[in-house]
VOGU-3710 file (C-alpha; in Angstrom, 3 decimals, decimal comma):
1> xxxxxxxxxx> 206,349/48,462/45,788  205,996/51,318/48,252  203,182/50,952/50,770  201,814/54,170/52,242  201,117/53,833/55,933  197,917/55,437/57,166  198,510/58,777/58,831  197,069/59,595/62,222  195,614/63,092/62,353  196,334/65,495/65,197
11> xxxxxxxxxx> 192,660/65,427/66,127  192,781/61,652/66,543  195,939/61,925/68,657  194,250/64,486/70,895  191,219/62,223/71,348  193,458/59,326/72,357  195,435/61,599/74,693  192,302/62,797/76,518  190,820/59,292/76,720  194,096/57,857/78,037
21> xxxxxxxxxx> 194,415/60,636/80,597  190,953/59,762/81,929  191,928/56,067/81,966  195,057/56,866/83,984  193,060/58,877/86,513  190,564/56,024/86,867  193,336/53,454/87,413  194,993/55,607/90,070  191,918/55,263/92,312  191,939/51,441/92,184
31> xxxxxxxxxx> 195,623/50,453/91,973  198,716/51,784/93,739  201,487/51,589/91,152  205,144/51,509/92,126  207,869/53,887/90,953  209,263/51,075/88,796  206,017/50,942/86,843  206,149/54,701/86,183  209,766/54,382/85,055  208,825/51,540/82,688
41> xxxxxxxxxx> 206,031/53,587/81,113  208,296/56,633/80,809  211,057/54,619/79,100  208,500/53,092/76,731  207,162/56,558/75,822  210,682/57,847/75,233  211,474/54,879/73,008  208,333/55,370/70,946  209,160/59,053/70,537  212,733/58,333/69,430
51> xxxxxxxxxx> 211,523/55,909/66,731  209,334/58,684/65,327  207,349/56,353/63,068  203,690/57,180/62,621  202,534/53,952/64,216  204,570/54,747/67,359  203,163/58,238/67,814  200,021/56,742/69,245  202,039/54,620/71,680  203,886/57,715/72,881
61> xxxxxxxxxx> 200,724/59,795/73,272  198,762/57,072/75,077  201,648/56,166/77,391  202,366/59,786/78,288  198,693/60,509/78,988  198,232/57,395/81,156  201,382/58,318/83,073  200,128/61,869/83,660  196,747/60,557/84,832  198,336/58,053/87,221
71> xxxxxxxxxx> 200,657/60,701/88,663  197,851/63,198/89,220  195,471/60,611/90,635  197,972/59,121/93,089  199,055/62,596/94,176  195,424/63,484/94,907  194,909/60,197/96,768  197,855/61,054/99,017  196,148/64,309/100,007  192,867/62,489/100,667
81> xxxxxxxxxx> 194,631/60,142/103,095  194,393/62,911/105,707  190,646/62,329/105,887  191,190/58,676/106,870  192,915/59,792/110,075  189,956/62,002/111,047  187,021/59,681/110,305  184,818/58,756/113,282  186,341/61,571/115,334  184,853/64,770/116,728
91> xxxxxxxxxx> 186,524/67,711/115,018  186,266/71,483/114,857  186,711/72,943/111,410  186,492/76,373/109,784  185,262/76,545/106,200  183,318/78,544/103,613  179,827/77,596/102,435  179,839/76,519/98,791  176,035/76,304/98,460  172,940/77,763/100,047
101> xxxxxxxxxx> 171,549/75,479/102,740  168,402/73,422/102,333  166,374/71,727/105,069  166,518/67,927/105,260  163,758/65,599/106,492  164,963/65,819/110,107  164,989/69,648/109,951  168,767/69,889/109,740  170,446/72,429/107,493  172,332/70,709/104,680
111> xxxxxxxxxx> 175,041/72,384/102,566  178,581/71,913/101,228  181,693/73,728/102,439  185,043/74,269/100,743  188,506/75,346/101,927  188,178/73,332/105,180  190,795/73,879/107,890  190,789/71,601/110,940  191,250/73,519/114,200  190,850/70,617/116,648
121> xxxxxxxxxx> 192,198/68,059/117,466  195,183/69,260/115,410  195,376/72,167/113,015  195,701/71,065/109,392  194,385/72,068/105,978  192,186/69,696/103,959  191,404/69,612/100,241  188,087/69,204/98,466  184,712/69,800/100,051  182,711/68,460/102,991
131> xxxxxxxxxx> 178,967/67,865/103,166  177,508/69,344/106,361  174,243/68,574/108,162  173,486/70,273/111,451  171,832/72,942/113,577  172,684/76,281/115,142  171,633/79,040/112,725  168,379/79,740/110,861  170,055/79,817/107,424  173,416/79,462/105,676
141> xxxxxxxxxx> 174,172/81,226/102,398  176,855/80,598/99,811  180,040/82,456/100,765  179,426/82,464/104,537  182,479/81,809/106,728  181,700/79,484/109,628  182,982/77,234/112,366  181,632/73,692/112,571  181,792/70,979/115,218  180,755/67,393/114,595
151> xxxxxxxxxx> 181,725/63,832/113,737  183,486/63,331/110,404  182,535/60,255/108,378  182,981/58,891/104,815  180,334/59,657/102,201  179,454/58,971/98,598  179,136/61,526/95,834  181,161/64,631/95,060  182,091/65,447/98,684  185,192/63,980/100,318
161> xxxxxxxxxx> 183,545/63,559/103,744  180,407/64,289/105,749  179,997/66,202/109,009  176,838/64,915/110,695  174,757/66,603/113,422  177,179/69,506/113,357  177,003/72,579/115,548  177,012/75,480/113,104  178,262/78,961/113,948  178,483/81,678/111,279
171> xxxxxxxxxx> 181,610/83,760/111,740  180,999/86,159/108,860  178,308/86,454/106,253  179,469/86,373/102,642  180,026/89,938/101,529  181,391/89,584/98,008  179,716/91,840/95,422  178,513/88,764/93,528  176,780/87,275/96,585  175,249/90,623/97,531
181> xxxxxxxxxx> 173,929/91,001/93,972  172,493/87,484/94,010  170,685/88,020/97,319  169,311/91,371/96,188  168,077/89,759/92,994  166,284/86,953/94,867  164,748/89,492/97,276  163,560/91,544/94,304  162,071/88,452/92,679  160,186/87,502/95,856
191> xxxxxxxxxx> 158,806/91,028/96,127  157,142/90,899/92,686  156,149/87,234/92,287  154,005/85,100/94,603  154,806/81,625/95,904  155,477/79,122/94,366  156,236/81,106/91,199  159,070/83,123/92,823  161,053/80,154/94,218  160,417/78,185/91,021
201> xxxxxxxxxx> 161,729/81,083/88,931  164,786/81,377/91,210  165,338/77,644/90,749  165,170/77,925/86,952  167,521/80,876/86,772  169,888/80,332/89,718  169,509/76,680/90,646  168,288/77,764/94,102  166,190/74,909/95,509  166,130/75,783/99,219
211> xxxxxxxxxx> 162,892/77,797/99,025  160,923/75,589/96,614  157,863/74,066/98,385  158,033/70,322/98,986  154,939/69,554/96,900  156,480/71,332/93,892  159,766/69,451/94,390  157,872/66,147/94,493  156,006/67,012/91,298  159,245/67,939/89,500
221> xxxxxxxxxx> 160,799/64,653/90,631  157,799/62,584/89,500  157,907/64,158/86,024  161,691/63,942/85,587  162,096/67,723/85,617  164,271/68,144/88,725  167,181/69,126/86,476  165,373/72,381/85,682  165,943/73,701/89,225  169,473/72,361/89,646
231> xxxxxxxxxx> 172,604/74,350/88,870  173,005/72,647/85,519  174,940/73,302/82,368  172,006/72,077/80,317  170,090/75,321/80,876  173,178/77,314/79,927  173,469/75,321/76,708  169,821/75,969/75,921  170,291/79,723/76,457  173,241/79,945/74,073
241> xxxxxxxxxx> 171,539/77,827/71,412  168,395/79,952/71,703  170,388/83,185/71,312  172,071/81,878/68,173  168,750/80,785/66,693  166,904/84,009/67,566  169,737/86,224/66,275  170,174/84,160/63,131  170,053/87,247/60,850  172,469/89,231/63,015
251> xxxxxxxxxx> 176,223/89,167/62,491  178,345/86,464/64,104  179,964/89,113/66,299  176,606/90,332/67,633  175,370/86,779/68,288  178,605/85,813/70,023  178,672/88,918/72,197  175,017/88,476/73,192  175,527/84,815/74,084  178,749/85,589/75,971
261> xxxxxxxxxx> 177,090/88,391/77,920  174,166/86,195/78,966  176,565/83,417/79,916  178,653/85,732/82,114  175,507/87,099/83,769  174,309/83,560/84,415  177,685/82,635/85,929  177,604/85,628/88,253  174,064/84,988/89,457  174,522/81,244/90,014
271> xxxxxxxxxx> 177,755/81,717/91,959  180,120/79,950/89,542  179,630/76,412/90,841  181,689/73,531/89,453  178,872/72,301/87,198  178,339/75,733/85,674  182,062/76,236/85,135  182,132/72,918/83,237  179,189/74,018/81,136  180,707/77,435/80,493
281> xxxxxxxxxx> 183,949/75,824/79,350  182,182/73,570/76,841  179,810/76,305/75,662  182,535/78,931/75,293  184,792/76,691/73,234  181,949/75,616/70,942  180,682/79,196/70,629  184,043/80,678/69,649  184,843/77,775/67,326  181,605/78,650/65,518
291> xxxxxxxxxx> 182,526/82,356/65,517  185,950/81,788/63,936  184,558/79,318/61,409  186,604/76,406/62,667  185,574/72,864/61,893  183,661/71,729/64,918  184,829/68,486/66,566  182,208/67,769/69,237  183,742/64,516/70,504  187,133/66,200/70,978
301> xxxxxxxxxx> 185,415/69,085/72,767  183,688/66,707/75,187  186,781/64,560/75,806  189,060/67,596/76,136  186,975/69,430/78,711  186,237/66,192/80,593  189,961/65,404/80,800  190,813/68,970/81,874  188,210/69,106/84,650  188,993/65,580/85,891
311> xxxxxxxxxx> 192,733/66,363/85,932  191,992/69,490/87,956  189,862/67,511/90,425  190,084/63,707/90,003  187,187/63,263/92,418  184,868/64,329/89,583  185,760/61,166/87,690  185,826/58,960/90,767  182,451/59,676/92,334  180,724/62,872/91,177
321> xxxxxxxxxx> 177,433/61,826/89,556  176,835/65,448/88,518  180,016/65,354/86,416  178,821/62,251/84,585  175,327/63,650/84,058  176,793/66,879/82,661  178,956/65,195/80,053  176,374/62,572/79,119  173,894/65,397/78,506  176,532/67,260/76,473
331> xxxxxxxxxx> 177,139/64,122/74,419  173,433/63,869/73,723  173,146/67,531/72,712  176,326/67,678/70,615  176,469/64,193/69,096  173,016/62,598/69,023  170,762/65,652/68,548  172,307/66,672/65,168  171,765/63,127/63,849  168,132/63,156/65,013
341> xxxxxxxxxx> 167,626/66,634/63,536  168,989/65,479/60,174  166,769/62,378/60,227  163,616/64,315/61,125  164,278/67,288/58,841  165,837/65,216/56,039  169,058/67,209/56,177  167,478/70,630/56,670  168,433/73,037/59,447  165,950/72,665/62,352
351> xxxxxxxxxx> 163,849/75,534/63,643  164,253/76,852/67,203  161,541/74,688/68,776  162,624/71,639/66,786  166,242/72,090/67,897  165,222/72,429/71,545  163,044/69,310/71,352  165,696/67,106/69,745  168,338/68,342/72,206  166,009/67,679/75,134
361> xxxxxxxxxx> 165,189/64,157/73,970  168,855/63,403/73,254  170,005/64,591/76,684  167,239/62,572/78,379  168,141/59,412/76,468  171,831/59,716/77,368  171,225/60,284/81,092  168,444/57,703/81,593  170,635/54,568/81,994  172,909/56,095/84,646
371> xxxxxxxxxx> 169,927/57,574/86,503  168,337/54,109/86,609  171,642/52,617/87,814  172,311/55,206/90,552  168,862/56,351/91,674  166,593/53,619/90,338  163,745/56,026/89,678  162,168/56,120/86,243  159,699/58,781/85,224  157,219/57,275/82,776
381> xxxxxxxxxx> 155,896/60,703/81,947  159,397/62,256/81,945  159,963/62,351/78,195  156,566/63,918/77,520  157,058/66,381/80,397  160,438/67,464/79,070  159,106/67,870/75,541  156,224/70,035/76,790  158,029/72,069/79,459  161,701/72,441/78,478
391> xxxxxxxxxx> 161,072/74,514/75,303  159,530/77,161/77,568  162,565/77,318/79,872  164,635/79,887/77,905  161,739/82,358/77,764  160,856/81,663/81,419  164,456/82,365/82,468  164,524/85,605/80,481  161,212/86,806/81,936  162,313/85,804/85,450
401> xxxxxxxxxx> 165,511/87,793/84,978  163,499/90,851/83,906  161,121/90,437/86,863  163,955/90,115/89,383  165,821/93,149/88,049  162,638/95,244/88,099  162,017/94,142/91,705  165,536/95,240/92,636  165,121/98,646/91,028  161,585/99,722/91,954
411> xxxxxxxxxx> 159,224/97,158/93,452  155,985/99,248/93,537  155,758/99,356/89,723  157,589/96,104/89,054  154,431/94,011/89,323  153,374/95,088/85,837  156,802/94,226/84,428  156,751/90,850/86,229  153,283/89,919/84,959  154,538/87,951/81,886
421> xxxxxxxxxx> 156,885/85,935/84,116  154,055/85,175/86,545  151,791/84,044/83,718  154,368/81,713/82,152  155,669/80,285/85,456  152,111/79,607/86,625  151,333/77,809/83,379  154,494/75,685/83,683  153,750/74,758/87,296  150,145/73,885/86,464
431> xxxxxxxxxx> 151,339/71,694/83,600  153,866/69,951/85,867  151,148/69,405/88,475  148,777/67,840/85,940  151,461/65,556/84,518  152,642/64,456/87,975  149,134/63,179/88,811  149,045/60,784/85,878  148,646/57,175/87,124  152,086/55,616/87,724
441> xxxxxxxxxx> 153,899/58,746/86,566  157,108/57,288/88,009  158,319/54,029/89,501  161,411/52,506/91,095  163,595/50,315/88,869  167,258/49,740/89,686  169,449/48,231/86,985  172,857/46,556/87,226  176,142/47,984/85,919  176,311/45,523/82,974
451> xxxxxxxxxx> 172,749/46,443/82,002  173,583/50,158/82,164  176,628/49,630/79,935  174,527/47,537/77,546  172,014/50,381/77,359  174,723/52,837/76,348  176,078/50,352/73,798  172,631/50,123/72,187  172,311/53,935/72,092  175,746/54,386/70,499
461> xxxxxxxxxx> 175,272/51,612/67,944  171,852/52,964/66,946  173,319/56,480/66,562  176,228/55,245/64,431  173,934/53,197/62,185  171,560/56,146/61,716  174,500/58,471/61,023  175,940/56,110/58,396  172,541/55,763/56,737  172,085/59,547/56,576
471> xxxxxxxxxx> 175,603/60,072/55,220  175,027/57,446/52,526  171,890/59,329/51,457  173,754/62,680/51,645  171,302/63,925/54,267  173,788/64,684/57,047  176,144/67,659/57,251  177,113/68,482/60,842  178,113/72,061/60,099  174,874/72,756/58,223
481> xxx> 172,659/71,220/60,928  174,380/73,088/63,812  175,261/76,383/62,156
//
């Protein structure tokens, strides 16, 4: 009797490849493997490939991916070893600002720099980015070339090191057309909108937080809405989804071109930071898969882009909380939100507001456990605040864009054009202020790593059970819900 062995689809192989690549990168940070271990894995992969049986394909794919992750991770670790020799030393370094500066509690300017080159004590080129805090100039803008002097020390987060109490000297202001356009846009926005509406609008559209008043920042934090004024891929996702919903009767080509144009404009204005590039990668692939009518595989999309970005810069996987928040939010939007939409609408396609609400709730649910583990701050009013405020974000960003462009072109008459933006931004800020004054709007609650993992296990199990129930009742069709 002939027994047919189960076939492994190419999609499944790709998922295992991406997952194994991430596992290899993670192992490379913790364990230093010898050349003999790499040779053993390579021989095992070759043997599995030679056998060519279906059940060995998975062994070959997993082994090859783990090997690639280990190689890339250990190679990156070797480059990072240069920092160990410079820690606790006074150095002079030239670098380029990667973010606009913000003022810290002790009145220091705080910003990140990339492309660092050590001048003293010995000239050498470093990789990654350095977090800088110091004095010497009134302001630092993204793209500025500068010389820094200070003590280098280890740090947590996405930066490879920290330069504390640095002496900052700007060698050359950033003069790229993109940076000039961004500064002109912000100046135009300030000329037509009052404070705090202008800095809040710049935060929504550009992720610029340096000019937002402290009381507004505190209110956004208390209501769990800080992500609105961070350079986040979530806003980009909302824009593209909104365009597709609004242009539902237009052709696929028109919808795709409109969404692509807005995405490119958003990338230019925000300065193409790492988080936005990640979001653009995910959004572009999902958008063009929809355009060409391909079957959408959201889990493969998330794993594929996560593996690609982590392979490019393993430090994302090792310690960049923003990277984790981005992909957890994407998982919520792409995997959990369609299930919730099908459950609420009983299999029917959700309306624009309904889609935004379910995506907002799903993203919040997926990021809550890690936020409690890392930051320990829980916003009691956060879910309600997001439900009430986030649906207004796409329109607020569009009106802010119109106001800023009108301010750039002709400020004396731009006040009339900017009036809708002022009205909506004022309403949003007033709503945030009211919600932030609720008794015990937020509180501190740290959780352990096992508890965080247990929280994600509960979320995933609940999603799978709901999905299976909806499928059994023929109420769930991913393509129909997300089309």
